MOPAC internal coordinates of N, CA, C and O (Angstrom, degrees):
PM7 1SCF
backbone

  N    0.0000 0     0.00 0     0.00 0    0    0    0
  C    1.4926 1     0.00 0     0.00 0    1    0    0
  C    1.4480 1   109.32 1     0.00 0    2    1    0
  O    1.2310 1   120.75 1   -44.55 1    3    2    1
  N    1.2802 1   116.17 1   135.45 1    3    2    1
  C    1.4936 1   117.39 1   174.91 1    5    3    2
  C    1.6285 1   113.66 1  -100.32 1    6    5    3
  O    1.2310 1   121.02 1    -1.25 1    7    6    5
  N    1.2523 1   115.65 1   178.75 1    7    6    5
  C    1.4275 1   116.28 1  -170.42 1    9    7    6
  C    1.6062 1   116.18 1   -66.61 1   10    9    7
  O    1.2310 1   121.86 1   146.97 1   11   10    9
  N    1.3685 1   114.05 1   -33.03 1   11   10    9
  C    1.4316 1   111.60 1   174.69 1   13   11   10
  C    1.5378 1   122.86 1   -67.18 1   14   13   11
  O    1.2310 1   119.15 1   140.43 1   15   14   13
  N    1.3227 1   119.23 1   -39.57 1   15   14   13
  C    1.4353 1   123.70 1   164.09 1   17   15   14
  C    1.4914 1   110.18 1   -55.73 1   18   17   15
  O    1.2310 1   120.73 1   133.31 1   19   18   17
  N    1.4209 1   116.22 1   -46.69 1   19   18   17
  C    1.5409 1   115.88 1  -177.02 1   21   19   18
  C    1.4734 1   114.36 1   -60.56 1   22   21   19
  O    1.2310 1   120.77 1   142.89 1   23   22   21
  N    1.4185 1   116.13 1   -37.11 1   23   22   21
  C    1.4626 1   120.85 1   177.02 1   25   23   22
  C    1.4743 1   109.91 1   -67.55 1   26   25   23
  O    1.2310 1   118.78 1   146.18 1   27   26   25
  N    1.2834 1   119.94 1   -33.82 1   27   26   25
  C    1.4129 1   119.31 1  -174.61 1   29   27   26
  C    1.4819 1   111.14 1   -74.35 1   30   29   27
  O    1.2310 1   119.56 1   146.37 1   31   30   29
  N    1.3122 1   118.45 1   -33.63 1   31   30   29
  C    1.5680 1   119.55 1   176.98 1   33   31   30
  C    1.5033 1   111.80 1   -92.83 1   34   33   31
  O    1.2310 1   122.14 1  -176.20 1   35   34   33
  N    1.4334 1   113.50 1     3.80 1   35   34   33
  C    1.4627 1   114.80 1   172.85 1   37   35   34
  C    1.4469 1   121.40 1    79.17 1   38   37   35
  O    1.2310 1   120.27 1  -156.01 1   39   38   37
  N    1.3398 1   117.08 1    23.99 1   39   38   37
  C    1.4628 1   124.08 1   179.84 1   41   39   38
  C    1.4529 1   112.93 1  -123.40 1   42   41   39
  O    1.2310 1   118.29 1  -157.64 1   43   42   41
  N    1.3012 1   120.87 1    22.36 1   43   42   41
  C    1.5749 1   118.79 1  -173.30 1   45   43   42
  C    1.5756 1   107.90 1   -72.50 1   46   45   43
  O    1.2310 1   117.55 1   167.85 1   47   46   45
  N    1.1840 1   122.27 1   -12.15 1   47   46   45
  C    1.4644 1   121.83 1   170.92 1   49   47   46
  C    1.4934 1   117.28 1   -67.45 1   50   49   47
  O    1.2310 1   123.35 1   160.24 1   51   50   49
  N    1.3326 1   111.19 1   -19.76 1   51   50   49
  C    1.5749 1   120.11 1  -179.71 1   53   51   50
  C    1.5146 1   110.58 1  -110.08 1   54   53   51
  O    1.2310 1   120.52 1   139.17 1   55   54   53
  N    1.3233 1   116.61 1   -40.83 1   55   54   53
  C    1.6141 1   120.47 1  -170.06 1   57   55   54
  C    1.4469 1   108.14 1  -133.48 1   58   57   55
  O    1.2310 1   121.29 1    -3.90 1   59   58   57
  N    1.3530 1   115.13 1   176.10 1   59   58   57
  C    1.3303 1   123.85 1   172.78 1   61   59   58
  C    1.6395 1   117.29 1   100.67 1   62   61   59
  O    1.2310 1   121.99 1   162.29 1   63   62   61
  N    1.2220 1   113.79 1   -17.71 1   63   62   61
  C    1.5054 1   119.10 1   174.91 1   65   63   62
  C    1.4956 1   108.77 1  -151.51 1   66   65   63
  O    1.2310 1   122.63 1   -14.39 1   67   66   65
  N    1.2411 1   112.57 1   165.61 1   67   66   65
  C    1.5040 1   117.07 1   175.18 1   69   67   66
  C    1.3456 1   116.65 1   -92.99 1   70   69   67
  O    1.2310 1   115.84 1   -66.54 1   71   70   69
  N    1.3407 1   125.51 1   113.46 1   71   70   69
  C    1.4175 1   129.45 1   176.86 1   73   71   70
  C    1.5633 1   105.18 1  -153.25 1   74   73   71
  O    1.2310 1   125.04 1   -21.21 1   75   74   73
  N    1.3393 1   107.92 1   158.79 1   75   74   73
  C    1.5495 1   114.07 1   176.42 1   77   75   74
  C    1.5541 1   109.77 1   -60.54 1   78   77   75
  O    1.2310 1   122.79 1   -47.49 1   79   78   77
  N    1.2903 1   112.26 1   132.51 1   79   78   77
  C    1.3998 1   124.43 1   173.22 1   81   79   78
  C    1.4786 1   113.56 1    93.54 1   82   81   79
  O    1.2310 1   118.28 1   174.92 1   83   82   81
  N    1.2831 1   120.88 1    -5.08 1   83   82   81
  C    1.4773 1   129.22 1   176.14 1   85   83   82
  C    1.4557 1   111.74 1   -89.02 1   86   85   83
  O    1.2310 1   122.75 1   -31.65 1   87   86   85
  N    1.3950 1   112.33 1   148.35 1   87   86   85
  C    1.4332 1   120.18 1   176.71 1   89   87   86
  C    1.5270 1   111.73 1   -71.46 1   90   89   87
  O    1.2310 1   115.80 1   -47.00 1   91   90   89
  N    1.3068 1   125.59 1   133.00 1   91   90   89
  C    1.4110 1   124.62 1  -178.01 1   93   91   90
  C    1.5233 1   110.58 1  -161.37 1   94   93   91
  O    1.2310 1   123.72 1   -44.63 1   95   94   93
  N    1.3348 1   110.47 1   135.37 1   95   94   93
  C    1.4528 1   121.34 1   167.11 1   97   95   94
  C    1.5393 1   101.86 1  -116.17 1   98   97   95
  O    1.2310 1   122.90 1   -42.64 1   99   98   97
  N    1.3432 1   112.04 1   137.36 1   99   98   97
  C    1.5564 1   115.95 1  -175.53 1  101   99   98
  C    1.3930 1   111.86 1  -131.48 1  102  101   99
  O    1.2310 1   118.40 1   -44.74 1  103  102  101
  N    1.3190 1   120.65 1   135.26 1  103  102  101
  C    1.3172 1   126.28 1   175.26 1  105  103  102
  C    1.6386 1   108.61 1  -121.76 1  106  105  103
  O    1.2310 1   122.14 1   -52.02 1  107  106  105
  N    1.3800 1   113.50 1   127.98 1  107  106  105
  C    1.5308 1   116.85 1   175.43 1  109  107  106
  C    1.5059 1   107.29 1  -105.26 1  110  109  107
  O    1.2310 1   124.52 1   -54.10 1  111  110  109
  N    1.3610 1   108.93 1   125.90 1  111  110  109
  C    1.4708 1   118.30 1  -174.43 1  113  111  110
  C    1.5388 1   112.23 1  -102.94 1  114  113  111
  O    1.2310 1   119.18 1   -22.36 1  115  114  113
  N    1.2932 1   119.18 1   157.64 1  115  114  113
  C    1.4926 1   122.27 1  -178.90 1  117  115  114
  C    1.5592 1   111.41 1   -76.96 1  118  117  115
  O    1.2310 1   123.03 1   162.96 1  119  118  117
  N    1.2636 1   111.79 1   -17.04 1  119  118  117
  C    1.5802 1   120.98 1  -179.73 1  121  119  118
  C    1.5486 1   105.70 1  -164.57 1  122  121  119
  O    1.2310 1   123.85 1    24.92 1  123  122  121
  N    1.2867 1   110.22 1  -155.08 1  123  122  121
  C    1.4869 1   124.10 1   177.10 1  125  123  122
  C    1.5981 1   107.39 1   -54.47 1  126  125  123
  O    1.2310 1   118.16 1   -56.37 1  127  126  125
  N    1.3343 1   121.10 1   123.63 1  127  126  125
  C    1.3757 1   122.78 1  -173.70 1  129  127  126
  C    1.5264 1   111.01 1   -68.93 1  130  129  127
  O    1.2310 1   120.37 1   162.60 1  131  130  129
  N    1.3994 1   116.90 1   -17.40 1  131  130  129
  C    1.3489 1   119.70 1   179.68 1  133  131  130
  C    1.5459 1   116.46 1   -98.38 1  134  133  131
  O    1.2310 1   123.89 1  -170.04 1  135  134  133
  N    1.3474 1   110.14 1     9.96 1  135  134  133
  C    1.5116 1   118.95 1  -179.84 1  137  135  134
  C    1.5765 1   100.34 1   -96.10 1  138  137  135
  O    1.2310 1   121.46 1   -45.35 1  139  138  137
  N    1.2936 1   114.82 1   134.65 1  139  138  137
  C    1.5152 1   119.22 1  -175.73 1  141  139  138
  C    1.4141 1   111.99 1   -75.50 1  142  141  139
  O    1.2310 1   119.18 1   169.46 1  143  142  141
  N    1.4145 1   119.16 1   -10.54 1  143  142  141
  C    1.4338 1   125.11 1   178.12 1  145  143  142
  C    1.6316 1   110.07 1   -88.50 1  146  145  143
  O    1.2310 1   119.74 1   166.06 1  147  146  145
  N    1.2654 1   118.10 1   -13.94 1  147  146  145
  C    1.4647 1   131.58 1   174.58 1  149  147  146
  C    1.4381 1   109.41 1   -62.42 1  150  149  147
  O    1.2310 1   118.93 1   -38.04 1  151  150  149
  N    1.3469 1   119.65 1   141.96 1  151  150  149
  C    1.4971 1   121.19 1   166.25 1  153  151  150
  C    1.4491 1   110.09 1  -131.75 1  154  153  151
  O    1.2310 1   122.21 1   -22.16 1  155  154  153
  N    1.3706 1   113.37 1   157.84 1  155  154  153
  C    1.5271 1   117.59 1  -178.08 1  157  155  154
  C    1.6831 1    98.75 1   -80.94 1  158  157  155
  O    1.2310 1   123.70 1   -49.89 1  159  158  157
  N    1.3062 1   110.51 1   130.11 1  159  158  157
  C    1.4239 1   116.61 1  -179.61 1  161  159  158
  C    1.5930 1   109.51 1   -94.73 1  162  161  159
  O    1.2310 1   120.66 1   139.69 1  163  162  161
  N    1.3046 1   116.33 1   -40.31 1  163  162  161
  C    1.4031 1   122.13 1   179.97 1  165  163  162
  C    1.5162 1   108.00 1  -148.00 1  166  165  163
  O    1.2310 1   122.28 1   -31.12 1  167  166  165
  N    1.3639 1   113.23 1   148.88 1  167  166  165
  C    1.4630 1   121.00 1   172.36 1  169  167  166
  C    1.5290 1   111.48 1  -135.13 1  170  169  167
  O    1.2310 1   120.55 1   -41.53 1  171  170  169
  N    1.2980 1   116.56 1   138.47 1  171  170  169
  C    1.4820 1   126.46 1   173.82 1  173  171  170
  C    1.4525 1   112.00 1  -119.18 1  174  173  171
  O    1.2310 1   118.91 1   -36.59 1  175  174  173
  N    1.2930 1   119.69 1   143.41 1  175  174  173
  C    1.3873 1   130.00 1   172.53 1  177  175  174
  C    1.5086 1   106.23 1  -130.73 1  178  177  175
  O    1.2310 1   119.71 1   -51.45 1  179  178  177
  N    1.2790 1   118.16 1   128.55 1  179  178  177
  C    1.5083 1   120.06 1   178.58 1  181  179  178
  C    1.5458 1   112.31 1    51.44 1  182  181  179
  O    1.2310 1   120.58 1  -144.42 1  183  182  181
  N    1.3672 1   116.50 1    35.58 1  183  182  181
  C    1.4797 1   119.67 1   178.27 1  185  183  182
  C    1.5373 1   114.87 1    75.97 1  186  185  183
  O    1.2310 1   119.85 1  -173.84 1  187  186  185
  N    1.2914 1   117.89 1     6.16 1  187  186  185
  C    1.4672 1   122.96 1   177.89 1  189  187  186
  C    1.4339 1   117.03 1  -114.16 1  190  189  187
  O    1.2310 1   118.24 1   -58.25 1  191  190  189
  N    1.2734 1   120.96 1   121.75 1  191  190  189
  C    1.5241 1   120.10 1  -175.26 1  193  191  190
  C    1.5791 1   110.05 1   -64.01 1  194  193  191
  O    1.2310 1   119.14 1   -56.18 1  195  194  193
  N    1.2649 1   119.25 1   123.82 1  195  194  193
  C    1.4348 1   125.03 1   177.46 1  197  195  194
  C    1.5184 1   115.95 1  -110.39 1  198  197  195
  O    1.2310 1   119.58 1   173.47 1  199  198  197
  N    1.2783 1   118.41 1    -6.53 1  199  198  197
  C    1.4919 1   126.08 1   178.09 1  201  199  198
  C    1.4784 1   110.06 1  -156.59 1  202  201  199
  O    1.2310 1   121.76 1   -34.16 1  203  202  201
  N    1.3290 1   114.23 1   145.84 1  203  202  201
  C    1.4258 1   122.96 1   167.53 1  205  203  202
  C    1.5680 1   109.76 1  -149.05 1  206  205  203
  O    1.2310 1   121.13 1   -37.53 1  207  206  205
  N    1.2586 1   115.44 1   142.47 1  207  206  205
  C    1.5536 1   118.89 1   173.75 1  209  207  206
  C    1.4789 1   107.90 1   -85.27 1  210  209  207
  O    1.2310 1   120.34 1   -52.40 1  211  210  209
  N    1.4059 1   116.95 1   127.60 1  211  210  209
  C    1.4284 1   122.27 1   176.79 1  213  211  210
  C    1.5007 1   107.45 1   -92.71 1  214  213  211
  O    1.2310 1   121.79 1   -67.80 1  215  214  213
  N    1.2537 1   114.18 1   112.20 1  215  214  213
  C    1.5284 1   112.68 1   178.67 1  217  215  214
  C    1.5022 1   119.23 1   -77.89 1  218  217  215
  O    1.2310 1   123.48 1   162.34 1  219  218  217
  N    1.3864 1   110.94 1   -17.66 1  219  218  217
  C    1.5531 1   115.94 1   173.46 1  221  219  218
  C    1.6666 1   110.35 1   -73.97 1  222  221  219
  O    1.2310 1   122.90 1   145.36 1  223  222  221
  N    1.3110 1   112.06 1   -34.64 1  223  222  221
  C    1.5627 1   116.39 1   179.15 1  225  223  222
  C    1.4242 1   112.76 1   -95.20 1  226  225  223
  O    1.2310 1   120.66 1   169.09 1  227  226  225
  N    1.4486 1   116.35 1   -10.91 1  227  226  225
  C    1.4771 1   119.42 1  -177.74 1  229  227  226
  C    1.4645 1   117.52 1    58.72 1  230  229  227
  O    1.2310 1   122.73 1  -139.40 1  231  230  229
  N    1.3975 1   112.38 1    40.60 1  231  230  229
  C    1.5683 1   119.70 1   178.62 1  233  231  230
  C    1.4495 1   111.26 1  -156.96 1  234  233  231
  O    1.2310 1   123.75 1   -19.35 1  235  234  233
  N    1.2991 1   110.40 1   160.65 1  235  234  233
  C    1.5743 1   111.93 1   179.88 1  237  235  234
  C    1.6243 1   106.69 1   -86.13 1  238  237  235
  O    1.2310 1   124.26 1   -32.94 1  239  238  237
  N    1.3628 1   109.44 1   147.06 1  239  238  237
  C    1.4358 1   121.03 1   175.22 1  241  239  238
  C    1.4700 1   111.47 1  -117.09 1  242  241  239
  O    1.2310 1   119.54 1   -56.57 1  243  242  241
  N    1.3617 1   118.48 1   123.43 1  243  242  241
  C    1.4246 1   120.38 1   171.82 1  245  243  242
  C    1.4750 1   113.66 1   -91.06 1  246  245  243
  O    1.2310 1   121.83 1   -35.83 1  247  246  245
  N    1.3224 1   114.10 1   144.17 1  247  246  245
  C    1.5404 1   117.29 1  -177.61 1  249  247  246
  C    1.5660 1    98.67 1   -75.56 1  250  249  247
  O    1.2310 1   125.19 1   -33.59 1  251  250  249
  N    1.5260 1   107.63 1   146.41 1  251  250  249
  C    1.4227 1   114.37 1   170.94 1  253  251  250
  C    1.5595 1   110.03 1   -82.75 1  254  253  251
  O    1.2310 1   122.66 1   -29.49 1  255  254  253
  N    1.3436 1   112.52 1   150.51 1  255  254  253
  C    1.4276 1   117.08 1  -176.25 1  257  255  254
  C    1.5066 1   113.83 1   -81.92 1  258  257  255
  O    1.2310 1   120.10 1   180.00 1  259  258  257

């Protein structure tokens, strides 16, 4: 969700942009996320990396809990 929808629903103080103290899950893509050739390279939940794509092994690696 981006800042504009977050403002509309009244929760821009918690979500909608990246800033210290806000809730955020983040995915870093290799390209346009709507392009079928793009892949998720890294994913973070609550500031902790939970997934990364390993280019040497050519596969995704999920962080152990």
